C-alpha positions as CSV (number, residue, x, y, z in Angstrom):
1,M,21.8,-0.8,-11.8
2,V,21.2,-0.4,-8.2
3,P,21.3,-4.0,-6.5
4,L,18.1,-6.0,-7.4
5,K,16.3,-7.0,-4.3
6,S,12.7,-7.4,-5.6
7,L,11.2,-8.1,-8.9
8,C,7.8,-7.8,-9.9
9,V,6.5,-10.2,-12.6
10,Y,3.4,-9.5,-14.6
11,C,1.9,-12.4,-16.5
12,G,-1.3,-14.1,-17.6
13,S,-3.9,-15.6,-15.3
14,S,-5.4,-18.0,-18.0
15,N,-4.9,-21.7,-17.8
16,R,-5.9,-21.9,-21.5
17,I,-2.2,-21.4,-22.6
18,A,0.7,-23.5,-24.4
19,H,3.1,-25.4,-22.2
20,V,5.9,-23.3,-23.4
21,Y,4.9,-20.2,-21.7
22,R,4.1,-22.4,-18.4
23,E,7.8,-23.6,-18.9
24,A,9.1,-20.0,-19.0
25,A,7.2,-19.0,-16.0
26,A,8.5,-21.7,-14.0
27,E,11.9,-21.0,-15.1
28,L,11.7,-17.4,-14.1
29,G,10.4,-18.4,-10.7
30,R,13.5,-20.5,-9.9
31,T,15.8,-18.1,-11.4
32,V,14.4,-15.3,-9.3
33,A,14.5,-17.5,-6.0
34,E,18.0,-18.8,-6.8
35,A,19.4,-15.2,-7.0
36,G,18.1,-14.5,-3.7
37,I,15.6,-12.0,-5.1
38,R,12.1,-11.6,-3.7
39,L,9.3,-12.1,-6.0
40,V,6.3,-9.8,-6.2
41,F,3.2,-10.9,-8.5
42,G,-0.6,-10.3,-8.7
43,G,-1.4,-13.1,-5.8
44,G,-3.4,-15.5,-8.0
45,R,-2.9,-19.1,-7.9
46,V,-4.2,-19.7,-11.7
47,G,-2.3,-19.4,-15.1
48,L,1.2,-18.2,-15.1
49,M,0.8,-16.3,-11.8
50,G,0.7,-19.7,-10.2
51,V,3.3,-21.4,-11.9
52,V,5.9,-18.6,-11.4
53,A,5.0,-18.5,-7.7
54,D,5.0,-22.0,-7.1
55,A,8.4,-22.4,-8.9
56,A,9.8,-19.7,-6.8
57,L,8.4,-21.1,-3.3
58,A,9.8,-24.5,-4.5
59,A,13.3,-23.0,-4.8
60,G,13.0,-21.6,-1.5
61,G,12.3,-18.1,-2.6
62,H,10.3,-15.3,-0.8
63,V,7.2,-14.7,-2.8
64,I,4.8,-11.7,-2.1
65,G,1.2,-11.7,-3.7
66,V,-0.7,-8.5,-3.9
67,V,-4.7,-9.5,-4.6
68,P,-7.7,-7.3,-4.4
69,R,-10.5,-8.5,-2.1
70,H,-12.8,-9.2,-4.8
71,L,-10.4,-11.7,-6.6
72,Q,-9.6,-13.5,-3.0
73,D,-13.3,-13.7,-2.6
74,L,-13.5,-15.6,-6.0
75,E,-11.1,-17.9,-4.3
76,V,-8.4,-17.3,-6.9
77,A,-5.7,-16.0,-4.4
78,H,-2.5,-18.0,-3.8
79,E,-2.9,-18.7,-0.2
80,G,0.6,-20.7,-0.1
81,V,2.9,-17.6,-0.8
82,T,5.1,-16.3,1.8
83,E,3.1,-13.0,2.3
84,L,-0.3,-12.4,0.8
85,R,-1.4,-9.0,0.9
86,I,-5.2,-8.2,0.3
87,V,-6.1,-4.8,-0.9
88,D,-9.0,-2.7,-1.7
89,S,-8.7,-2.1,-5.5
90,M,-6.8,-3.0,-8.6
91,H,-5.5,0.5,-8.2
92,T,-4.1,0.0,-4.8
93,R,-2.7,-3.6,-6.1
94,K,-0.9,-2.0,-8.9
95,R,0.7,0.9,-6.7
96,M,1.7,-1.8,-3.8
97,M,3.4,-3.9,-6.6
98,F,5.3,-0.9,-8.0
99,D,6.2,0.3,-4.3
100,L,7.4,-3.2,-3.5
101,A,9.6,-3.8,-6.7
102,D,13.1,-2.5,-7.8
103,A,12.2,-3.6,-11.6
104,F,9.5,-5.4,-13.5
105,V,9.3,-8.4,-16.0
106,A,6.5,-9.1,-18.4
107,L,5.9,-12.6,-19.4
108,P,3.2,-13.3,-21.8
109,G,-0.3,-12.3,-20.7
110,G,-3.6,-10.9,-21.7
111,F,-5.4,-7.3,-21.2
112,G,-4.2,-7.2,-17.3
113,T,-0.5,-7.9,-18.0
114,L,-0.8,-5.2,-20.9
115,D,-2.4,-2.6,-18.6
116,E,0.2,-3.1,-15.8
117,M,3.1,-3.0,-17.9
118,F,1.9,0.0,-19.9
119,E,1.1,2.0,-16.9
120,I,4.8,1.3,-15.7
121,I,6.1,2.6,-19.1
122,T,3.9,5.4,-19.0
123,W,5.0,6.7,-15.5
124,R,8.5,6.1,-16.7
125,Q,8.0,8.3,-19.7
126,L,6.5,11.0,-17.4
127,R,9.8,10.7,-15.3
128,L,8.0,9.5,-12.2
129,H,10.4,6.7,-11.8
130,E,13.4,5.1,-13.7
131,K,12.7,1.3,-12.7
132,P,13.4,-1.1,-15.6
133,L,11.0,-3.3,-17.4
134,V,11.9,-6.3,-19.2
135,L,9.6,-8.3,-21.7
136,V,10.3,-12.1,-22.2
137,D,9.6,-12.6,-25.9
138,V,8.8,-16.4,-25.3
139,A,8.0,-18.0,-28.6
140,G,7.9,-14.6,-30.1
141,Y,4.8,-13.5,-28.1
142,W,5.5,-10.0,-28.0
143,G,6.6,-9.7,-31.7
144,P,3.2,-7.8,-32.6
145,L,3.7,-5.4,-29.7
146,R,7.1,-4.7,-30.7
147,A,5.8,-3.7,-34.2
148,M,3.3,-1.6,-32.7
149,V,5.7,0.2,-30.5
150,E,8.0,0.9,-33.7
151,E,4.7,2.1,-35.3
152,I,4.0,4.5,-32.3
153,V,7.4,5.9,-32.7
154,T,7.6,6.1,-36.5
155,Q,4.1,7.9,-36.4
156,G,5.4,10.4,-34.1
157,F,3.4,9.5,-31.0
158,A,6.3,8.7,-28.9
159,R,10.0,9.7,-29.1
160,P,12.4,7.1,-29.8
161,E,13.8,7.1,-26.2
162,H,10.6,6.3,-24.9
163,G,10.1,3.3,-27.2
164,A,13.5,2.1,-26.3
165,M,12.3,1.8,-22.6
166,L,10.6,-1.2,-23.7
167,T,13.5,-3.6,-23.0
168,V,13.0,-7.1,-24.7
169,V,14.9,-10.2,-24.1
170,E,14.5,-13.5,-26.2
171,S,14.6,-16.0,-23.1
172,V,14.2,-16.0,-19.2
173,G,18.1,-16.7,-18.9
174,D,18.5,-13.1,-20.4
175,V,16.6,-11.4,-17.9
176,L,19.0,-11.0,-14.9
177,P,21.9,-10.3,-17.0
178,M,19.9,-7.6,-18.9
179,L,18.9,-5.9,-15.7
180,G,22.4,-6.0,-14.4
181,A,23.5,-4.4,-17.8
182,L,20.9,-1.6,-17.7
183,P,22.3,1.8,-16.2
184,S,21.7,2.9,-12.8
185,P,18.8,5.7,-12.2
186,R,20.0,9.1,-12.7
187,L,17.1,11.4,-12.6
188,R,14.7,12.2,-9.7
189,P,11.1,11.8,-10.1
190,R,9.4,15.1,-10.8
191,V,6.5,14.3,-8.6
192,Q,5.2,11.6,-6.3
193,L,3.0,8.9,-7.7
194,G,-0.2,8.2,-6.1
């Protein structure tokens, strides 16, 4: 893999979650910062977004939040990050996060997390990029999704190699070793994103 300088983390913004998810987010934030990798995230101070950012900042990390203006106006933006980039829309936010990152990690989350990670996988399936995505299966959270991906492949809606683009690890401690073990990008994108 190309040296990892910047990692985008997708994760939930809900505060109504089990402590095990908060622990994983804090561990990921610390791990990324201690490795000298820049953290890119959705810019929120709530839920796992706030936890991962706070942990990275506490460990001396560089943290970039990207938040749409309407969420900043609702006062959910994390004002304590190294850089807070305010954008005009959710689409612009996702594109900027993509541009800033060398790779992606998904912690447990809701519909927004699913939307972000499936867009990255879809773009990769279309050969628009080769940046990896790793899911952290905290407490078996991604088990149903893994089963759904298997069913999608089994029913012929995706090729096996496309299903395999969804790399899953069991713990936060496996994230950076997995990213380091993945092959370097080989293909040049067919077209430009955006």
